[in-house]
Wavefront OBJ file of the C-alpha trace (Angstrom):
o trace
v 46.819 -67.335 -53.031
v 46.279 -70.237 -55.208
v 48.733 -71.690 -57.611
v 46.526 -70.874 -60.405
v 46.210 -67.038 -59.402
v 50.112 -67.181 -58.913
v 50.590 -68.456 -62.486
v 48.283 -65.771 -63.826
v 50.248 -63.091 -62.098
v 53.415 -64.681 -63.591
v 51.926 -64.772 -67.008
v 50.817 -61.183 -66.939
v 54.204 -59.972 -65.999
v 55.747 -62.027 -68.812
v 53.435 -60.697 -71.405
v 53.845 -57.036 -70.425
v 57.610 -57.560 -70.342
v 57.928 -59.228 -73.587
v 55.662 -56.840 -75.412
v 57.451 -53.872 -74.213
v 60.854 -55.401 -75.251
v 59.603 -56.564 -78.651
v 58.131 -53.166 -79.206
v 61.472 -51.318 -78.285
v 63.562 -53.722 -80.360
v 61.599 -53.239 -83.456
v 60.855 -49.448 -83.078
v 64.194 -48.008 -81.695
v 67.862 -48.073 -82.853
v 70.260 -49.050 -79.887
v 71.001 -46.049 -77.992
v 67.956 -43.961 -79.243
v 66.206 -42.038 -76.465
v 62.506 -40.410 -76.269
v 61.896 -37.999 -73.381
v 58.479 -38.772 -71.897
v 59.135 -36.223 -68.937
v 62.375 -34.397 -68.021
v 62.602 -37.091 -65.188
v 61.523 -40.071 -67.333
v 62.895 -41.262 -70.650
v 62.667 -44.173 -72.830
v 66.297 -45.146 -73.789
v 67.220 -48.405 -75.512
v 69.993 -50.217 -74.430
v 71.112 -53.921 -74.381
v 73.088 -55.643 -71.803
v 75.010 -58.996 -71.592
v 74.218 -59.858 -68.066
v 72.576 -59.225 -64.714
v 69.709 -57.230 -63.591
v 69.537 -53.285 -63.739
v 72.165 -53.252 -66.668
v 75.258 -54.628 -64.805
v 77.365 -57.235 -66.602
v 79.416 -60.463 -66.027
v 82.780 -60.429 -67.491
v 84.687 -63.234 -69.322
v 84.205 -65.228 -72.626
v 81.986 -67.780 -70.780
v 80.392 -65.257 -68.508
v 77.190 -65.045 -70.337
v 76.738 -68.662 -70.833
v 77.235 -69.268 -67.185
v 74.987 -66.627 -66.037
v 72.169 -67.782 -68.364
v 72.544 -71.396 -67.067
v 72.831 -70.186 -63.491
v 69.366 -68.270 -64.042
v 67.705 -71.390 -65.375
v 68.790 -73.266 -62.226
v 67.755 -70.257 -60.028
v 64.308 -70.269 -61.797
v 63.960 -74.017 -61.167
v 64.490 -73.553 -57.513
v 62.365 -70.287 -57.344
v 59.599 -72.422 -59.079
v 59.615 -75.073 -56.647
v 59.672 -72.630 -53.913
v 56.428 -71.137 -55.117
v 54.840 -74.555 -55.451
v 55.895 -75.707 -52.062
v 54.879 -72.536 -50.447
v 51.271 -72.710 -52.033
v 50.932 -76.514 -51.483
v 51.616 -76.127 -47.806
v 48.401 -73.686 -47.679
v 49.894 -72.068 -44.499
v 52.179 -69.462 -46.402
v 50.922 -65.825 -46.574
v 49.777 -63.967 -49.766
v 52.516 -61.756 -49.362
v 55.096 -64.453 -49.740
v 53.490 -66.048 -52.719
v 53.032 -62.787 -54.638
v 56.755 -61.973 -54.037
v 57.993 -65.282 -55.214
v 55.794 -65.141 -58.260
v 56.866 -61.693 -59.115
v 60.584 -62.707 -58.589
v 60.024 -65.811 -60.845
v 58.279 -63.863 -63.594
v 60.969 -61.290 -63.550
v 63.981 -63.963 -63.823
v 62.128 -65.903 -66.531
v 61.424 -62.672 -68.566
v 65.080 -61.969 -68.687
v 65.978 -65.655 -69.390
v 63.961 -65.375 -72.483
v 65.955 -62.530 -73.847
v 69.211 -64.302 -73.175
v 68.264 -67.636 -74.446
v 66.162 -66.815 -77.636
v 66.906 -63.080 -78.783
v 70.177 -63.869 -80.113
v 68.450 -66.172 -82.644
v 65.195 -64.387 -83.344
v 66.448 -60.736 -83.790
v 69.130 -59.067 -86.119
v 71.529 -56.396 -84.828
v 69.972 -53.045 -83.399
v 73.338 -51.004 -83.572
v 72.527 -49.328 -86.826
v 68.995 -50.279 -87.728
v 65.473 -51.311 -86.460
v 65.733 -55.004 -85.627
v 63.481 -57.544 -87.314
v 61.641 -60.151 -85.385
v 62.493 -63.622 -86.825
v 65.304 -62.385 -88.966
v 67.097 -64.568 -91.400
v 70.290 -63.081 -89.990
v 70.233 -63.121 -86.359
v 72.768 -61.415 -84.270
v 73.831 -64.126 -82.029
v 73.197 -67.945 -80.935
v 71.173 -69.520 -78.471
v 72.071 -68.656 -74.727
v 73.837 -65.704 -75.834
v 71.118 -63.024 -76.448
v 71.114 -59.639 -74.978
v 68.757 -58.384 -72.393
v 66.644 -55.350 -73.578
v 66.467 -52.490 -71.306
v 64.355 -49.253 -71.661
v 63.275 -47.287 -68.725
v 65.248 -44.483 -67.543
v 64.474 -42.256 -64.573
v 67.291 -39.556 -64.433
v 65.367 -37.569 -61.583
v 68.193 -35.339 -60.775
v 71.299 -34.492 -62.538
v 74.007 -31.880 -61.497
v 77.489 -31.450 -59.943
v 77.810 -32.755 -56.370
v 78.949 -30.167 -53.664
v 82.726 -29.985 -53.309
v 82.778 -30.660 -49.581
v 81.375 -34.275 -50.083
v 84.034 -37.059 -49.603
v 85.030 -39.005 -52.722
v 82.265 -37.858 -54.955
v 82.608 -34.079 -54.259
v 82.442 -31.904 -57.348
v 81.556 -34.645 -59.654
v 78.630 -34.772 -61.942
v 76.011 -37.076 -60.591
v 72.781 -38.555 -61.863
v 69.991 -39.972 -59.653
v 68.511 -42.379 -60.643
v 71.183 -43.703 -63.327
v 70.105 -47.158 -63.781
v 68.344 -48.368 -67.069
v 65.903 -51.318 -66.589
v 62.972 -53.395 -67.849
v 59.704 -54.753 -66.645
v 61.357 -58.012 -65.499
v 63.693 -55.816 -63.438
v 60.829 -54.095 -61.718
v 59.092 -57.491 -61.087
v 62.204 -58.845 -59.312
v 62.780 -55.691 -57.426
v 59.185 -55.590 -56.145
v 59.251 -59.102 -55.106
v 62.389 -58.642 -53.082
v 61.051 -55.270 -51.744
v 57.952 -57.082 -50.474
v 60.044 -59.759 -48.717
v 62.126 -57.009 -46.897
v 59.351 -54.511 -46.221
v 56.752 -57.060 -45.101
v 59.066 -59.739 -43.718
v 57.056 -60.666 -40.875
v 53.981 -60.822 -42.836
v 55.469 -62.736 -45.727
v 57.027 -65.393 -43.489
v 54.121 -65.683 -40.894
v 52.530 -69.027 -41.389
v 48.625 -68.929 -41.312
v 46.778 -70.999 -38.824
v 45.617 -74.336 -40.060
l 1 2 3 4 5 6 7 8 9 10 11 12 13 14 15 16 17 18 19 20 21 22 23 24 25 26 27 28 29 30 31 32 33 34 35 36 37 38 39 40 41 42 43 44 45 46 47 48 49 50 51 52 53 54 55 56 57 58 59 60 61 62 63 64 65 66 67 68 69 70 71 72 73 74 75 76 77 78 79 80 81 82 83 84 85 86 87 88 89 90 91 92 93 94 95 96 97 98 99 100 101 102 103 104 105 106 107 108 109 110 111 112 113 114 115 116 117 118 119 120 121 122 123 124 125 126 127 128 129 130 131 132 133 134 135 136 137 138 139 140 141 142 143 144 145 146 147 148 149 150 151 152 153 154 155 156 157 158 159 160 161 162 163 164 165 166 167 168 169 170 171 172 173 174 175 176 177 178 179 180 181 182 183 184 185 186 187 188 189 190 191 192 193 194 195 196 197 198 199 200 201
């Protein structure tokens, strides 16, 4: 795969990711939910940190995470460029790196800019390019919306640790960027030999 095609893939993922997030921010109040199917819901949440709604604690945790992401994206970007330039890397590897890069960059946009272009979503629909933004640069919140509670119920009493507790599978709420990252990592794991197989010159 050429670098141009890899960039096109990254661009398409970013466009879908940002359009979906902006739509949710400007059409949903924080915590609002719409049921598409009983196993699929659009549920608007925001998180301070890592992928799939997890968070990093501490006063400077958010800033540290955002700066770390920027450094990581630079490294992943170089990995993509180097893999394509060598001309021996498989398409599996190039696609995987491009997806991971797109996903990481998508969530970075939220973290860096959303705090200064949106107002608060907790009790109102957010306004894009608001005159009263909710945060500052590098302290924006990542928008998540896809929720797949495929099964909900009480676990059998005989199960150790979790027995008798209410359980939801799948409980994470995520976004397009998270899907891109997970898909890229999944390709590297599932197609490991093909991804890291060097083509003959």
